[in-house]
Backbone as ProteinMPNN parsed JSONL, in Angstrom:
{"seq_chain_A": "XXXXXXXXXXXXXXXXXXXXXXXXXXXXXXXXXXXXXXXXXXXXXXXXXXXXXXXXXXXXXXXXXXXXXXXXXXXXXXXXXXXXXXXXXXXXXXXXXXXXXXXXXXXXXXXXXXXXXXXXXXXXXXXXXXXXXXXXXXXXXXXXXXXXXXXXXXXXXXXXXXXXXXXXXXXXXXXXXXXXXXXXXX", "coords_chain_A": {"N_chain_A": [[-31.137, -28.625, 1.859], [-29.413, -28.931, -0.221], [-27.788, -26.778, 0.256], [-26.531, -27.431, 2.62], [-25.02, -29.641, 1.831], [-23.277, -28.401, 0.041], [-21.835, -26.824, 1.836], [-20.604, -28.766, 3.408], [-19.022, -29.959, 1.474], [-17.379, -27.776, 0.785], [-16.057, -27.382, 3.192], [-14.691, -29.786, 3.397], [-12.996, -29.648, 1.18], [-11.385, -27.42, 1.948], [-10.212, -28.551, 4.209], [-8.678, -30.635, 2.99], [-6.94, -29.135, 1.421], [-5.532, -27.742, 3.377], [-4.378, -29.907, 4.752], [-2.677, -30.794, 2.832], [-0.703, -28.882, 2.891], [0.514, -29.212, 5.296], [3.017, -30.93, 5.736], [5.144, -33.32, 7.063], [8.587, -32.821, 7.731], [11.091, -34.706, 6.063], [13.549, -36.595, 7.428], [16.988, -37.366, 6.922], [18.065, -40.781, 6.468], [19.358, -42.602, 9.356], [22.88, -43.244, 9.774], [24.144, -46.419, 8.777], [25.16, -48.387, 11.242], [26.086, -50.932, 11.338], [27.342, -51.453, 9.003], [30.274, -52.32, 7.187], [31.945, -50.257, 6.186], [31.448, -48.021, 7.75], [33.152, -47.297, 9.983], [33.756, -45.759, 12.893], [36.044, -43.714, 14.654], [37.201, -44.688, 17.918], [35.917, -43.041, 20.752], [37.852, -40.674, 22.492], [38.919, -40.835, 25.88], [37.975, -38.397, 28.344], [40.341, -36.143, 29.731], [41.496, -36.192, 33.147], [41.002, -33.582, 35.529], [43.331, -32.942, 36.848], [45.338, -33.922, 35.27], [47.931, -33.208, 32.966], [47.339, -31.614, 29.835], [47.654, -32.852, 26.558], [48.966, -30.797, 24.501], [49.407, -29.782, 21.179], [52.685, -29.25, 20.171], [54.0, -26.14, 19.096], [55.182, -26.091, 15.838], [58.453, -25.486, 14.656], [59.027, -22.499, 12.993], [56.48, -22.501, 11.769], [53.932, -20.553, 11.908], [50.725, -19.183, 12.509], [49.373, -17.206, 9.904], [49.487, -13.657, 10.182], [46.551, -11.689, 11.02], [44.725, -9.839, 8.527], [45.465, -6.362, 8.193], [44.369, -4.205, 6.876], [41.903, -3.234, 4.419], [43.074, -3.54, 1.953], [44.734, -5.688, 2.373], [42.963, -7.753, 2.552], [41.133, -7.888, 0.444], [39.853, -8.412, -2.886], [40.881, -7.492, -6.282], [38.695, -6.211, -7.665], [37.102, -5.266, -5.562], [38.933, -3.57, -4.331], [39.192, -1.629, -6.331], [36.644, -0.55, -6.334], [36.592, 0.476, -3.694], [38.579, 2.442, -3.938], [37.296, 4.215, -5.676], [35.143, 4.907, -4.019], [36.54, 6.25, -2.008], [37.415, 8.512, -3.401], [34.968, 9.659, -4.016], [33.999, 10.249, -1.468], [35.919, 12.054, -0.569], [35.256, 14.158, -2.259], [33.052, 15.024, -1.103], [30.741, 13.625, -1.673], [29.02, 11.763, -0.084], [26.821, 10.064, -0.081], [27.021, 8.784, -2.64], [29.469, 7.563, -2.249], [28.86, 5.743, -0.186], [27.016, 4.141, -1.563], [28.745, 2.99, -3.399], [30.463, 1.517, -1.783], [28.553, -0.304, -0.881], [28.08, -1.666, -3.258], [30.565, -2.946, -3.451], [30.23, -4.656, -1.296], [28.407, -6.398, -2.379], [30.074, -7.86, -3.965], [31.98, -8.999, -2.177], [30.622, -10.2, 0.321], [31.263, -11.049, 2.881], [33.324, -9.609, 3.912], [34.844, -7.979, 6.494], [36.054, -5.515, 6.51], [34.716, -3.979, 4.667], [32.181, -3.531, 5.739], [32.983, -2.08, 7.885], [34.059, 0.194, 6.609], [31.725, 1.213, 5.467], [30.317, 1.74, 7.828], [31.878, 3.855, 8.823], [31.349, 5.802, 6.924], [28.595, 6.178, 7.335], [28.701, 7.302, 9.861], [29.924, 9.731, 9.228], [27.777, 10.737, 7.893], [26.075, 11.472, 9.873], [24.586, 9.391, 11.072], [24.209, 7.698, 13.595], [22.997, 5.307, 14.607], [22.96, 3.5, 12.43], [25.715, 3.459, 12.052], [26.652, 2.081, 14.41], [25.322, -0.405, 14.085], [26.41, -1.368, 11.672], [29.138, -1.501, 12.385], [29.033, -3.435, 14.334], [28.206, -5.631, 12.802], [30.458, -5.868, 11.187], [32.279, -6.618, 13.195], [31.237, -9.131, 13.795], [31.977, -10.572, 11.61], [34.682, -10.375, 11.657], [36.093, -12.219, 13.169], [38.862, -13.153, 15.03], [40.305, -10.843, 14.661], [42.195, -8.283, 15.716], [42.765, -5.78, 14.651], [40.598, -4.998, 13.068], [38.562, -5.154, 14.937], [39.359, -3.241, 16.88], [39.134, -0.765, 15.482], [36.437, -0.882, 14.848], [35.248, -0.732, 17.393], [36.031, 1.824, 18.059], [34.497, 3.327, 16.263], [31.94, 2.642, 17.191], [32.044, 3.823, 19.716], [32.234, 6.506, 18.988], [29.752, 6.779, 17.723], [27.984, 6.309, 19.805], [28.618, 8.471, 21.505], [27.762, 10.507, 19.892], [25.013, 10.175, 20.083], [24.652, 10.895, 22.639], [25.178, 9.071, 24.642], [27.276, 8.765, 26.86], [28.32, 7.015, 28.784], [28.055, 4.504, 27.572], [29.682, 5.049, 25.419], [32.182, 5.373, 26.628], [32.563, 2.75, 27.525], [32.747, 1.4, 25.086], [35.039, 2.675, 24.056], [36.892, 1.636, 25.87], [36.903, -1.007, 25.108], [37.882, -0.74, 22.553], [40.475, 0.111, 23.121], [41.468, -2.162, 24.413], [41.535, -3.996, 22.225], [43.339, -2.626, 20.617], [45.625, -2.908, 22.147], [46.075, -5.592, 21.699], [47.06, -5.558, 19.138], [49.671, -4.947, 19.154], [51.26, -7.121, 19.636]], "CA_chain_A": [[-30.295, -29.788, 1.832], [-28.367, -28.621, -1.198], [-26.925, -25.798, 0.856], [-25.7, -28.175, 3.62], [-24.055, -30.477, 1.04], [-22.254, -27.508, -0.499], [-21.029, -26.42, 2.952], [-19.765, -29.853, 3.765], [-18.063, -30.106, 0.425], [-16.402, -26.694, 0.883], [-15.237, -27.65, 4.394], [-13.797, -30.923, 3.079], [-11.947, -29.149, 0.281], [-10.46, -26.629, 2.729], [-9.411, -29.496, 5.028], [-7.748, -31.31, 2.153], [-5.937, -28.127, 1.03], [-4.665, -27.502, 4.556], [-3.625, -31.126, 5.032], [-1.564, -30.9, 1.86], [0.369, -27.905, 3.282], [1.154, -29.625, 6.56], [3.782, -32.152, 5.561], [6.271, -33.537, 8.033], [9.863, -32.877, 7.05], [11.65, -36.025, 6.015], [14.925, -36.571, 7.905], [17.821, -38.408, 6.223], [18.166, -42.009, 7.287], [20.561, -42.635, 10.155], [23.948, -44.043, 9.128], [24.146, -47.808, 9.139], [26.288, -48.63, 12.111], [26.589, -52.268, 11.162], [28.005, -51.519, 7.708], [31.718, -52.384, 7.423], [32.551, -48.988, 5.803], [31.126, -47.006, 8.711], [33.979, -47.401, 11.17], [34.008, -44.512, 13.56], [37.107, -43.887, 15.655], [36.767, -44.808, 19.265], [36.028, -41.803, 21.473], [38.963, -40.544, 23.467], [38.419, -40.481, 27.218], [38.29, -37.04, 28.793], [41.392, -36.168, 30.766], [41.162, -35.703, 34.498], [41.299, -32.166, 35.699], [44.709, -32.806, 37.329], [46.313, -34.42, 34.275], [48.276, -32.183, 31.936], [46.792, -31.889, 28.515], [48.627, -32.947, 25.464], [48.774, -29.736, 23.512], [50.418, -29.936, 20.126], [53.771, -28.278, 20.268], [54.104, -25.361, 17.864], [56.308, -26.481, 15.02], [59.332, -24.349, 14.427], [58.866, -21.812, 11.705], [55.129, -22.54, 11.289], [53.033, -19.74, 12.706], [49.537, -18.809, 11.74], [49.644, -15.888, 9.343], [48.805, -12.565, 10.951], [45.313, -11.281, 10.392], [44.876, -8.683, 7.675], [45.359, -5.089, 8.875], [43.623, -3.236, 6.085], [41.082, -3.742, 3.348], [43.965, -3.895, 0.854], [45.291, -7.004, 2.653], [41.903, -8.772, 2.584], [40.155, -7.688, -0.628], [40.275, -8.677, -4.225], [41.1, -6.293, -7.105], [37.452, -5.498, -7.97], [36.705, -4.505, -4.365], [39.887, -2.481, -4.117], [38.9, -0.585, -7.324], [35.427, 0.126, -5.806], [36.983, 1.286, -2.529], [39.254, 3.641, -4.441], [36.275, 5.116, -6.185], [34.406, 5.397, -2.851], [37.373, 7.247, -1.341], [37.389, 9.734, -4.223], [33.626, 10.228, -3.856], [33.898, 10.786, -0.103], [36.765, 13.219, -0.543], [34.575, 15.222, -2.98], [31.826, 15.345, -0.343], [29.605, 12.876, -2.143], [28.93, 10.655, 0.862], [25.775, 9.107, -0.545], [27.599, 8.005, -3.699], [30.519, 6.725, -1.661], [28.186, 4.641, 0.514], [26.469, 3.25, -2.595], [29.88, 2.289, -4.002], [30.85, 0.485, -0.805], [27.508, -1.332, -0.94], [28.378, -2.492, -4.416], [31.643, -3.806, -3.049], [29.667, -5.705, -0.448], [27.811, -7.411, -3.229], [31.138, -8.687, -4.462], [32.549, -9.695, -1.074], [29.664, -9.938, 1.394], [31.776, -11.468, 4.201], [34.55, -8.827, 4.141], [34.556, -7.12, 7.593], [36.573, -4.164, 6.215], [33.713, -3.239, 3.859], [31.136, -3.072, 6.705], [33.673, -1.025, 8.678], [34.124, 1.428, 5.795], [30.358, 1.746, 5.371], [30.027, 2.346, 9.133], [32.555, 5.158, 8.914], [30.565, 6.735, 6.022], [27.345, 6.48, 8.003], [29.026, 8.213, 10.961], [30.114, 11.03, 8.58], [26.474, 11.22, 7.476], [25.313, 11.688, 11.07], [23.65, 8.263, 11.254], [24.888, 6.848, 14.585], [22.39, 3.991, 14.717], [23.518, 2.688, 11.294], [27.124, 3.251, 12.306], [26.874, 1.01, 15.356], [24.865, -1.678, 13.541], [27.405, -1.858, 10.695], [30.36, -1.842, 13.05], [28.808, -4.724, 14.999], [28.188, -6.596, 11.736], [31.886, -6.033, 10.858], [32.889, -7.408, 14.279], [30.769, -10.493, 13.726], [32.694, -11.221, 10.532], [36.097, -10.181, 11.834], [36.735, -13.304, 13.871], [39.781, -12.737, 16.057], [41.194, -9.833, 14.091], [42.148, -7.148, 16.615], [42.803, -4.552, 13.887], [39.24, -4.687, 12.674], [37.806, -5.003, 16.199], [39.729, -1.974, 17.531], [38.51, 0.334, 14.752], [34.966, -0.928, 14.96], [34.834, -0.22, 18.726], [36.163, 3.294, 18.027], [33.313, 3.804, 15.552], [30.786, 2.491, 18.118], [32.226, 4.827, 20.756], [31.868, 7.779, 18.452], [28.29, 6.837, 17.442], [27.279, 6.454, 21.068], [28.824, 9.873, 21.908], [26.867, 11.345, 19.045], [23.686, 10.005, 20.63], [24.605, 11.346, 24.053], [25.41, 7.945, 25.553], [28.694, 8.846, 27.248], [28.726, 5.818, 29.503], [28.262, 3.459, 26.555], [30.832, 5.463, 24.608], [33.396, 5.061, 27.405], [32.733, 1.286, 27.53], [33.212, 1.047, 23.747], [36.433, 3.105, 23.976], [37.74, 0.694, 26.652], [37.084, -2.201, 24.3], [38.795, -0.383, 21.456], [41.798, 0.118, 23.715], [41.806, -3.558, 24.651], [41.964, -4.575, 20.981], [44.598, -1.949, 20.162], [46.734, -3.558, 22.902], [46.354, -6.871, 21.112], [47.686, -5.43, 17.836], [51.091, -4.696, 19.328], [51.918, -8.34, 19.954]], "C_chain_A": [[-29.122, -29.527, 0.863], [-27.335, -27.688, -0.593], [-26.008, -26.48, 1.883], [-24.642, -29.04, 2.92], [-22.952, -29.598, 0.48], [-21.311, -27.102, 0.625], [-20.091, -27.502, 3.384], [-18.683, -30.061, 2.749], [-16.986, -29.023, 0.533], [-15.489, -26.928, 2.055], [-14.237, -28.775, 4.131], [-12.694, -30.493, 2.169], [-10.928, -28.281, 1.044], [-9.642, -27.485, 3.59], [-8.332, -30.18, 4.192], [-6.621, -30.362, 1.724], [-4.955, -27.909, 2.198], [-3.834, -28.734, 4.893], [-2.458, -31.262, 4.06], [-0.406, -29.932, 2.189], [1.113, -28.393, 4.488], [1.858, -30.977, 6.385], [4.898, -32.186, 6.634], [7.54, -33.51, 7.265], [10.445, -34.274, 7.127], [13.117, -35.899, 6.393], [15.713, -37.63, 7.119], [17.915, -39.611, 7.126], [19.415, -41.967, 8.133], [21.594, -43.516, 9.494], [23.844, -45.485, 9.677], [25.345, -48.172, 9.95], [26.845, -50.011, 11.958], [27.354, -52.457, 9.839], [29.531, -51.548, 7.937], [32.44, -51.09, 7.079], [32.389, -47.943, 6.847], [31.854, -47.221, 10.031], [34.279, -46.041, 11.763], [35.156, -44.736, 14.513], [36.531, -43.95, 17.079], [36.905, -43.434, 19.967], [37.161, -41.775, 22.453], [38.384, -40.231, 24.865], [38.803, -39.043, 27.568], [39.363, -37.097, 29.831], [40.861, -35.686, 32.105], [41.586, -34.283, 34.603], [42.774, -31.957, 36.148], [45.766, -33.22, 36.289], [46.644, -33.284, 33.34], [47.719, -32.599, 30.593], [47.875, -31.983, 27.496], [48.294, -31.887, 24.409], [49.818, -29.925, 22.421], [51.453, -28.832, 20.222], [53.824, -27.467, 18.962], [55.355, -25.804, 17.108], [57.129, -25.27, 14.685], [59.099, -23.775, 13.032], [57.446, -21.772, 11.2], [54.225, -21.749, 12.273], [51.82, -19.39, 11.848], [49.835, -17.449, 11.158], [48.923, -14.814, 10.117], [47.514, -12.166, 10.264], [45.534, -10.006, 9.53], [44.646, -7.412, 8.458], [44.46, -4.112, 8.145], [42.794, -3.968, 5.032], [41.949, -4.218, 2.146], [44.583, -5.296, 1.077], [44.229, -8.108, 2.506], [40.949, -8.759, 1.382], [40.741, -8.017, -1.981], [40.333, -7.391, -5.074], [39.802, -5.534, -7.434], [37.012, -4.677, -6.758], [37.61, -3.35, -4.133], [39.596, -1.292, -5.091], [37.651, 0.184, -6.793], [35.737, 0.995, -4.59], [37.73, 2.523, -2.91], [38.313, 4.662, -4.946], [35.481, 5.725, -5.023], [35.208, 6.454, -2.11], [37.361, 8.575, -2.108], [36.066, 10.436, -4.024], [33.475, 10.885, -2.472], [34.741, 12.064, -0.001], [36.121, 14.445, -1.293], [33.278, 15.606, -2.251], [30.59, 14.596, -0.768], [29.41, 11.584, -1.312], [27.908, 9.59, 0.465], [26.297, 8.177, -1.658], [28.671, 7.104, -3.157], [29.935, 5.515, -0.936], [27.589, 3.681, -0.489], [27.566, 2.428, -3.245], [30.395, 1.209, -3.072], [29.775, -0.637, -0.759], [27.673, -2.244, -2.16], [29.561, -3.414, -4.171], [31.224, -4.936, -2.139], [28.932, -6.766, -1.25], [28.846, -8.39, -3.814], [31.735, -9.582, -3.323], [31.69, -9.453, 0.206], [30.152, -10.333, 2.787], [33.071, -10.718, 4.585], [34.249, -7.829, 5.299], [35.033, -5.675, 7.301], [35.573, -3.311, 5.47], [32.589, -2.715, 4.816], [31.731, -1.965, 7.548], [33.698, 0.287, 7.873], [32.759, 2.03, 5.66], [29.911, 2.352, 6.718], [30.652, 3.682, 9.303], [31.799, 6.191, 8.056], [29.268, 7.113, 6.726], [27.597, 7.443, 9.208], [29.219, 9.623, 10.373], [28.793, 11.621, 8.104], [25.523, 11.477, 8.651], [24.226, 10.627, 11.258], [24.229, 7.291, 12.275], [24.286, 5.47, 14.769], [22.902, 3.005, 13.649], [25.005, 2.417, 11.557], [27.385, 2.084, 13.248], [26.422, -0.34, 14.779], [25.896, -2.252, 12.537], [28.678, -2.237, 11.318], [30.233, -3.184, 13.797], [28.786, -5.872, 13.939], [29.646, -6.893, 11.319], [32.57, -6.893, 11.92], [32.461, -8.872, 14.196], [31.479, -11.283, 12.601], [34.193, -11.221, 10.721], [36.829, -11.325, 12.494], [37.601, -12.763, 15.0], [40.778, -11.709, 15.528], [41.13, -8.553, 14.915], [42.213, -5.816, 15.859], [41.403, -4.069, 13.523], [38.447, -4.346, 13.969], [38.092, -3.613, 16.817], [39.065, -0.802, 16.82], [37.013, 0.336, 14.838], [34.534, -0.369, 16.308], [35.043, 1.292, 18.822], [34.942, 3.888, 17.334], [32.074, 3.731, 16.454], [30.843, 3.532, 19.203], [31.794, 6.182, 20.229], [30.36, 7.884, 18.166], [27.524, 6.983, 18.713], [27.452, 7.906, 21.67], [27.878, 10.785, 21.15], [25.475, 11.312, 19.519], [23.542, 10.463, 22.046], [24.775, 10.238, 25.035], [26.873, 7.907, 25.911], [29.174, 7.62, 27.978], [28.963, 4.682, 28.541], [29.444, 3.774, 25.689], [32.131, 5.126, 25.325], [33.642, 3.551, 27.425], [33.285, 0.833, 26.211], [34.673, 1.494, 23.577], [37.367, 2.139, 24.698], [37.944, -0.543, 25.81], [37.994, -1.903, 23.114], [40.263, -0.399, 21.939], [42.333, -1.298, 23.972], [42.31, -4.204, 23.342], [43.181, -3.894, 20.379], [45.768, -2.55, 20.862], [47.059, -4.907, 22.295], [47.033, -6.74, 19.741], [49.212, -5.28, 17.99], [51.891, -5.942, 19.648], [52.753, -8.848, 18.831]], "O_chain_A": [[-27.979, -29.886, 1.147], [-26.146, -27.791, -0.892], [-24.832, -26.13, 1.99], [-23.506, -29.143, 3.384], [-21.795, -30.016, 0.448], [-20.101, -27.036, 0.408], [-18.928, -27.242, 3.694], [-17.534, -30.316, 3.111], [-15.8, -29.321, 0.388], [-14.282, -26.708, 1.956], [-13.092, -28.725, 4.581], [-11.551, -30.916, 2.346], [-9.726, -28.401, 0.804], [-8.449, -27.219, 3.735], [-7.19, -30.295, 4.637], [-5.461, -30.77, 1.676], [-3.737, -27.896, 2.022], [-2.676, -28.597, 5.287], [-1.395, -31.774, 4.41], [0.736, -30.169, 1.794], [2.267, -28.01, 4.684], [1.365, -32.016, 6.824], [5.473, -31.164, 7.01], [7.603, -34.13, 6.203], [10.308, -34.952, 8.145], [13.858, -35.165, 5.739], [15.165, -38.653, 6.709], [17.858, -39.511, 8.351], [20.423, -41.387, 7.729], [21.251, -44.428, 8.742], [23.514, -45.72, 10.839], [26.45, -48.263, 9.415], [27.966, -50.271, 12.396], [27.942, -53.513, 9.603], [30.018, -50.844, 8.822], [33.498, -50.841, 7.657], [33.17, -46.992, 6.838], [31.22, -47.315, 11.082], [35.003, -45.252, 11.157], [35.262, -45.801, 15.123], [35.506, -43.338, 17.381], [37.913, -42.75, 19.785], [37.404, -42.748, 23.168], [37.452, -39.435, 24.984], [39.841, -38.545, 27.132], [39.347, -37.957, 30.712], [39.922, -34.895, 32.185], [42.442, -33.822, 33.848], [43.375, -30.922, 35.857], [46.945, -32.896, 36.43], [45.778, -32.496, 32.96], [47.643, -33.783, 30.266], [48.886, -31.284, 27.561], [47.439, -32.089, 23.546], [50.983, -30.198, 22.712], [51.131, -27.649, 20.339], [53.71, -28.024, 17.87], [56.445, -25.878, 17.675], [56.607, -24.179, 14.458], [58.993, -24.5, 12.043], [57.195, -21.043, 10.24], [53.83, -22.255, 13.323], [51.901, -19.315, 10.622], [50.469, -16.618, 11.808], [47.842, -15.057, 10.654], [47.397, -12.294, 9.045], [46.434, -9.211, 9.805], [43.747, -7.355, 9.296], [43.844, -3.259, 8.784], [42.97, -5.163, 4.796], [41.594, -5.16, 1.438], [44.912, -5.998, 0.12], [44.579, -9.278, 2.351], [40.03, -9.576, 1.335], [41.948, -7.918, -2.202], [39.886, -6.333, -4.632], [39.823, -4.304, -7.475], [36.598, -3.527, -6.904], [37.158, -2.261, -3.781], [39.736, -0.126, -4.722], [37.625, 1.415, -6.808], [35.221, 2.105, -4.461], [37.552, 3.567, -2.282], [38.483, 5.854, -4.692], [35.181, 6.919, -5.036], [34.647, 7.442, -1.635], [37.302, 9.643, -1.498], [36.022, 11.657, -3.877], [32.884, 11.957, -2.349], [34.304, 13.047, 0.598], [36.42, 15.598, -0.982], [32.504, 16.426, -2.745], [29.495, 14.886, -0.286], [29.616, 10.474, -1.804], [28.115, 8.391, 0.655], [26.061, 6.969, -1.638], [28.768, 5.954, -3.585], [30.448, 4.402, -1.054], [27.658, 2.472, -0.268], [27.335, 1.274, -3.607], [30.726, 0.109, -3.514], [30.122, -1.808, -0.609], [27.43, -3.448, -2.085], [29.56, -4.554, -4.637], [31.779, -6.033, -2.19], [28.851, -7.918, -0.825], [28.552, -9.549, -4.108], [31.956, -10.776, -3.521], [32.016, -8.606, 1.038], [29.513, -9.983, 3.779], [33.809, -11.15, 5.47], [33.459, -6.908, 5.093], [34.447, -4.723, 7.815], [35.559, -2.087, 5.604], [32.131, -1.581, 4.678], [31.038, -1.006, 7.888], [33.393, 1.355, 8.404], [32.623, 3.252, 5.728], [29.207, 3.362, 6.739], [30.034, 4.581, 9.873], [31.647, 7.341, 8.467], [28.886, 8.283, 6.706], [26.759, 8.295, 9.504], [28.736, 10.6, 10.945], [28.674, 12.833, 7.928], [24.323, 11.675, 8.457], [23.08, 10.951, 11.568], [24.686, 6.205, 11.917], [25.022, 4.529, 15.067], [23.225, 1.852, 13.936], [25.498, 1.313, 11.324], [28.206, 1.212, 12.964], [27.112, -1.339, 14.985], [26.205, -3.444, 12.554], [29.304, -3.2, 10.876], [31.187, -3.957, 13.881], [29.306, -6.958, 14.196], [30.009, -8.053, 11.125], [33.347, -7.789, 11.592], [33.255, -9.762, 14.501], [31.56, -12.511, 12.652], [34.909, -11.961, 10.047], [38.053, -11.411, 12.401], [37.122, -11.997, 15.836], [41.949, -11.711, 15.908], [40.148, -7.813, 14.841], [41.752, -4.804, 16.388], [41.077, -2.89, 13.656], [37.748, -3.334, 14.024], [37.169, -2.908, 17.223], [38.492, 0.069, 17.474], [36.378, 1.389, 14.895], [33.563, 0.385, 16.378], [34.334, 1.973, 19.563], [34.407, 4.889, 17.811], [31.26, 4.655, 16.473], [29.81, 4.08, 19.587], [31.085, 6.925, 20.907], [29.764, 8.946, 18.345], [26.518, 7.691, 18.749], [26.521, 8.454, 22.26], [27.281, 11.705, 21.708], [24.767, 12.311, 19.391], [22.448, 10.433, 22.61], [24.524, 10.458, 26.22], [27.637, 7.122, 25.348], [30.326, 7.217, 27.814], [29.955, 3.964, 28.661], [30.152, 2.864, 25.257], [33.079, 4.648, 24.702], [34.789, 3.111, 27.352], [34.181, -0.011, 26.168], [35.469, 0.752, 23.003], [38.469, 1.85, 24.233], [39.046, -1.091, 25.786], [38.796, -2.751, 22.723], [41.156, -0.869, 21.234], [43.515, -1.573, 23.766], [43.35, -4.862, 23.325], [43.974, -4.541, 19.694], [46.828, -2.703, 20.255], [48.209, -5.342, 22.363], [47.541, -7.737, 19.227], [49.949, -5.477, 17.023], [53.09, -5.846, 19.91], [53.385, -9.897, 18.958]]}, "name": "protein", "num_of_chains": 1, "seq": "XXXXXXXXXXXXXXXXXXXXXXXXXXXXXXXXXXXXXXXXXXXXXXXXXXXXXXXXXXXXXXXXXXXXXXXXXXXXXXXXXXXXXXXXXXXXXXXXXXXXXXXXXXXXXXXXXXXXXXXXXXXXXXXXXXXXXXXXXXXXXXXXXXXXXXXXXXXXXXXXXXXXXXXXXXXXXXXXXXXXXXXXXX"}
């Protein structure tokens, strides 16, 4: 009897412990639609397919700034200093040290696509095609609509695929690089 009571007690304790772990997430309360401060603008009706859309006219003299072409255009002074050191290390054949220096720069500016691109180029020089492609793709994901970054990344991807013997994939990547190079001359 004592043994059965201990088993029931142990099972109850385990059940209580597990129940404590399984909490439902608490969602924030919905906004009070009846409150006077919560006036939402009326939704605009969708235009018919045949109606011309009211596109805002570009204001004279106001154009979006061009995307940065190089790391020097997009990086702060600390990152530029690290990139200078990485260039010196790579020129001296110290590719591992250069890659580590670029990784330090990534700690400073983790969303800088030029840094991932530079690291991809170093990995290509180290005969690491898989890392090259992964880093170039990461750079593309951060580049937005920057054709300068995209073109160079697709060149790196093409080279890494050729290194692995994937000539069809390399040709496709080269075509994408050419597409983005064409967008840089606008």
